[in-house]
N, C-alpha and C positions, 0 to 999 in steps of 0.2 A: 469515425474520429481519429484523428491523427495527432500524436501527442510526439515531442521531440526534446530529447534530455541529453545532456552532457555531465561526465564527471570524469576525474583524474586521480590515479593511483600511484604511488611513488614504489612502483613496480615494474620492471621491463616487460617490453611489449609480448614477448613470448611468453612469459611466465603467465602473463593474464589471459593469453589465448589459450593456454592449455587448461586453465581452472575454469574459464569461461566454458567450454564445450565438455566440462564433468558436470551434468547436472545431479546428479548424486551429493557432490562435493558442494555446490553452492546453494541448494536447496534450502540449508538452515538460514542462510543469510535474506530469505525472502519473507518477512513476516507472514504468518497466517498459512504457507504452504508445504505440504509433504508429499512424498514420492510413497506409492502402494506397491507398485510392481513393475518390472523391467518387462516389456512387452515385444522389444524388438533392437537393434542396434541404435543406440541414441534415441529409443522410443519409451515411455513410460505413461503408465495411467498415475494420476496423483489427484490431489485433494487441496483445497483454498478453503479457510475458514475465514469470514468476514463479519464483525458487530458493527451494527448499526444501532447506536442506542441501546434499549434492553434486548435487540432482538441478533440472534448470531445465524447467519446463513453459511451453508456450506456448499461448495461447488465441486462437483467430481467431474473428471475429464481425462485427457490424453494431454502431452507436451512431449514434441520429436523437436530434434534440429534436422532441419529440412535442407539446408546450405551449411558449407563450410569451407571457405576458400582461403586458404592458410598462407599463400602468399600475399593476397590481398587482408589477411586478418580481418575477413568480413563472413560474418554466421546468420542465419535466418532461422528463427524458432517459431514453432507454432504452437499454439496452445488453445484447445477448446474445452468449454465445460458448460454443464448447468446446474441450477440450485437443487438439490436432493428432494426439496418439495416440490419441485417444479414450479417455481415462482419468479425464475431469470434464468437467461442465458448471458454467456461470456464468451467471445473469443479473441483472440489477437495473434498477428504476424507481427514478430519482433526482430529488426533487423539490427545489429550489434556491429559497429566498426570500431577499430583500433588503431589509434596514431601513435608511432614513437614519438615523443616529446623530448627526445634527447635526456642527459642525465639520469638514467634509469628510470623515468617517468612514462606514463601511458594515458592519453585522453581516450576515453569510451563513447562515442556517440550512439546512441540509442534512439531508433524511430519505429514507433508504437502504431501500428493501424488497428484499432480497438473497435469491436460493436460489443455494447451489453444492453440487457433489459432488466425489467424489475427494478427493486428498489435502489439499489444502487447507480440506474441509470437517470435517477432525482437531479445528481450533480452534473452542472453544465461543464461546458470543455474548458473554459478559463479555472474552475476549483480542481476539476480532474488531473489539469495540467500542474497545478501547485503540488496537489499531493502527491503525483509522480514523481515531482522532484524531491519531495521530504523523503520519501520512500527511497528513491535512488541514492540520495545522500546517506541515509541508512545502509544502504547494499553497500556501496562504497567503500565505508568505513570498515565494514564486515569482510567483504572481498581482500582488503588488503590486509587485515590481520590474519585471515585465512592462508594466504599465500606465505607470509612471513614467518607466522608458524609452524610451515609446512604440513600442513592438511590437519589439523586439530579437528575440525567435524568432519571426518570422512564420510564416505558412503555406506559405512556398517552401522556409524552412529546415525545415519538421517534416518534409516529404517529400524533398526534396532536388530538387523538380521547380518550374520557373518557371511562374506564372499564365498561363492562355490569354488570347487575344483578349478573350474575353468576361469575364473576371475569375476565372475559376473556376480553381481547380488543378489541375494534371496531376498529381495523386497517385497514379495508376495506372501511370506511367509507370517506366519501369528504375532512375529514379533513387530513387524511394518505396521499391523494394524494398532496395535498398543500405541507405538510411537505416533501415530496420526491422532490418535485420541487424546495425546498429552500436548500436542501442538497448540499455540495460545493463539487465538484467532488475531486477524489484523482488525484494530479498532478504527474503523473506517471516519468516525464521528471524531476523535482524537486527533487523526493523521490530517484532517480537514479544518479543524478548528482555526486554525491562523489564516488559512485561507477564505474561510468565510467572513471572517472578521475583516479580513481586506476589501471584501464585496460590499461589505454593509459600512464602512467607514465613512463615505460621503453621506450617509443619512444620520450620523448620529446627532449632527448639530438640530435637525429637523426632529429627532426624536425628543431631545433633551428641552428642547422648545417647547414640544407640544406638552411635555410632564410638567415644565414650569407654567402653561396656560392653563391646565388643568388645575393645577394647585391655586394659583391666582381666582381662579374663578370659582373655585369651593369656598376659600377665605371671603372672598367676597359676598357670597352668597350667603353665608354664614354670618355675617356682621351685619346684613340688612334687615335681619330678623326684627320684627317689632316687639314691643315691651321691653321686659327684664328678662325674657328668654335667653338664656346663656347661648352663647355663640359655641356651635359644636363645629368640630373637622380641625381646629387647630391643636396641632402636634399629634393627631391620629392618623394624619394622611403622611405616607412615608414612601418614596419613589427609589426604586435600586434599582440601578443599572450596572450589570455583570458582564464581566468578557473573561 
């Protein structure tokens, strides 16, 4: 499944490029995500919490920057994970290209080639596209604030560990594990609510019509009762349609 998104931030392209390549710095901008250990150059073990109704799933896996073309401002990131209880998998190749829009602003094009299994796969491509747009909107706001504020959410804050002497983050230490537990899960139901509503809007008149028909039949059947038997059902039937 392929998803395409774009967003614009009021930050120069070179500044955006430098921050996008710093996974520790941008991880707090991704709902439900955390890094647990740096395993190589621009490679990390990480986790992702996803909430769907009353159930919270946790994916554990790896994320790495596979390509980084500074002249073209194009980066390719690969992420692979599986549900901690073995109930699903997720993998994605994410290609981000930065475009200098002038006046100190940057347009970011994101192409995601994604494969998912398990409960999260129940959402069709249309809903997933709209959900990804909503989440990227939040990410763009967070990214712009992060750059403007000069690194408020640094790598040390992501994992709860201080950088080592060579500048690498001690993400695999105990502090990182505590931070992972503190990360709030991405509420997939909340994020997809508007998208689902858009999908069912064409059916709303039919639903309302069906409810009205049932109500009329109920009232008529009560009114046709013989004798002095009181009519039942009037005022006892309440139809509610909530969004």
